[in-house]
C-alpha positions in Angstrom: -230.8 119.9 -141.0 -231.0 122.5 -139.1 -228.3 123.4 -137.0 -228.9 124.9 -133.1 -226.6 127.5 -132.8 -225.3 127.8 -129.1 -226.9 130.0 -126.7 -225.8 131.8 -123.7 -227.3 133.7 -120.6 -227.7 137.1 -120.5 -229.5 138.1 -117.6 -231.5 136.1 -114.2 -233.7 137.9 -112.1 -238.0 138.7 -112.6 -240.3 137.8 -114.9 -241.2 142.2 -114.8 -237.5 143.0 -115.9 -237.4 139.6 -118.0 -239.3 141.8 -120.1 -238.2 145.3 -120.1 -234.5 144.0 -121.1 -235.3 141.0 -124.1 -237.6 144.5 -125.4 -234.7 146.6 -125.4 -232.1 143.2 -126.6 -234.5 143.1 -129.5 -234.6 146.7 -130.5 -231.6 146.7 -130.9 -232.2 142.9 -133.7 -231.0 140.8 -131.1 -232.5 137.9 -131.1 -234.0 137.1 -127.1 -234.8 133.6 -126.1 -236.7 132.9 -122.7 -236.2 130.0 -120.7 -238.9 130.3 -117.4 -238.2 126.0 -116.4 -238.4 125.6 -113.2 -236.0 123.9 -111.2 -237.5 121.4 -108.3 -235.5 120.2 -105.2 -236.8 117.1 -103.9 -235.8 116.2 -100.2 -237.9 114.1 -97.5 -240.2 116.3 -96.4 -241.6 117.2 -99.3 -240.6 118.9 -102.6 -239.1 122.3 -103.3 -239.4 124.7 -106.3 -237.4 127.4 -107.4 -238.1 130.9 -107.4 -241.8 130.3 -109.7 -240.7 134.0 -111.0 -238.0 133.5 -112.1 -236.5 133.9 -115.9 -233.8 133.2 -117.9 -232.7 134.6 -121.5 -230.4 133.4 -123.2 -229.5 134.7 -127.0 -226.8 133.5 -129.5 -223.0 133.0 -128.9 -222.6 135.7 -131.2 -224.3 138.4 -130.1 -223.1 137.7 -126.7 -221.2 140.2 -126.2 -222.7 143.3 -128.0 -225.7 142.3 -125.6 -224.2 142.1 -122.2 -223.0 146.2 -123.2 -226.6 146.5 -123.5 -227.7 144.9 -120.6 -225.1 146.6 -118.6 -226.0 150.3 -120.2 -229.5 149.3 -118.8 -228.2 148.7 -115.6 -226.0 151.8 -115.6 -228.6 154.0 -115.9 -227.6 154.9 -119.9 -231.2 153.6 -120.8 -234.1 156.8 -119.4 -237.0 154.0 -120.4 -239.5 156.6 -118.7 -238.3 159.8 -120.1 -241.5 161.3 -121.6 -241.1 161.2 -125.8 -242.0 164.8 -127.7 
């Protein structure tokens, strides 16, 4: 039987930003899992759908600290993804 490892969320945001962060984390050999499930809330007036464009990125528990450091660096501008490669 395959043991499922625990996963922790490292990002919750737009699909565009999630694609960039997923690629960045994978370049550091961190396996990333996407959770884009829609959350619905029922009310007397109809159904309210959660943010359709929201994506949660999760990593294995043992990669969490490394992934958070990389994402914090990205948010601080450490990685210049638009820099021209010459």
